N, C-alpha and C positions, 0 to 999 in steps of 0.2 A: 504494500500500500504506500503510495506517495502522497503524503498529507502535508500541504504547505504550512498549516498552522502548527502541527507537531514539529516540523522542521524548525520553524521560527522559535517555538517554545524551548527547544533544546539549546538555542543560542541566546537565551534570555540575558545572560551576563554581558553580552556584546551588542545588544540591539540599540539602534538609535532612538532618540526621544520619540519620534513619530510612531514607533512600534512598541513603546513602553510608556504610554501615557500614565498608566497606573497598573499596579499588580498587587495581588495578595496570594495566599496559599492555594486558592481555587481558580482565580480569574486573572486574565491579562487584558488590558485595553490598548488598542492600537488605532491610529488614524488610518482610514482606508487609503490604500496606496494609489488607487486609480479613480478617485472622486474629484469632481469639479466643484464640490461644495465644501467650504471650510468647516471642519468640525464633524465630518462624517466618521463616526466611531464604530469600531467593531469590538465587541466584548466576547472573548473566547475562553473556554475552559482550559486550564493548564494541562489536563490529561486528555487523551483522545476519547471523545464522546460523539457518537453518530446520531443519537436521538435524545430529545429532552427527557424521555423516560429513563435514560441511563444515568442521569445526574444523581449524585448521592444526595442525601438529605441536607448535608452541610452546604454543598454546592447550590442546591435549590434554595435554601434559606437565604443565602447571600445574594442570589441573582436579583431579586427585587430591590434590595438595598442598592446594589450597583447601578441598576437602571435608573433609580430615582436620583442618586448622587450624580451620575453622569448628566442626567437631564437638567439638574440644577446648575451644574458647572457650565453646561452648554448655554443655558439661558444667560448666565452672568458674563460669559466670554463672547458669545456671538450675538446676543440680543434676540435670540429666537423667541417666538411666542409659545412654542410647544415643541415636543420631540415626537418623532415616529420611532417605534420599536418593532423590528421585523426579524423573523428567523425562518430560513428555508434550508440551507446546507445541502443543496442538490448538485451544484456544479462540480464537474470532475476535478479532483485535487483539493476541493474545498468542502467535502462532506462532513468535516469536523463541525459540530454544532457551533454556531456563532450568531450573535445578536447584533443587528445593525441598530445603532442609536443615532438618529439623524436629526439635526436641527431643522425645524420647519420655520423658516423666516417669515416675518409679517408680510413682506412684499413678494412672496413666492407666487409665480404665475399660476393661474387656475389649472392650466394644462400640465402642471408638474406636481399637483397636490395628490395626496394619497399614494397609491402604488406607483403612480407616474413619477414619483421622486427618484425612482431607479434610473431615470434618464440622466441623472448626474453621476452615476456609477459606470465604470467601464469607459470613462472619458478618454478621448484621444490625448496623445502626449502634449499637444499645444493647449488643451482646455483644462486638463487636470492640474491640481495644485502641485507645484514642484516640491522636492524633498525639503528645501529650506522653509517654504511656507507651511508644510505639514509639521515640521519641527517647531516652528514658532507657535502654531496653534496648540500643539501638544504641550509645550512648555507653559503656556498660559492656562491651559486646563489643569495641568499637574499642580501649578501654584494655587489655583482655586480649590482643587480637591484637598491639597495639603492644609490650606487655611481653614476650610470648612470641617475637615476631619469627618469620621463616621458619625452618623446621627443616631 
């Protein structure tokens, strides 16, 4: 099995800021590498999990807390009016469960609302945030998460 997330989790000590926005014993938060939307986050289990039903009780208990903490940090950093949280884990090489936590900006065009927000993912090289921009957003989010602490 070739799992992108597991591969990156094994390199956790050397990951750049954009791939290590936050971490605990169960979860790692990364900025999506191919998003055209600043703050598109991906929340991934630290161990390989192919289905939500496979989460341990401890992983499941902290999942909701992470989603709320990330949503609050995104609101503070990006000015979003709310966040979308989605999970599919179907793409080849990305079957590892992961949750997209995506800022829904107040001025988001109607044709990009709801599931159409995925139009900002898989962006071409010229439209996606570059690594420096991702690192800057990641640093701002990490600072906000560190300031807020767990609630």
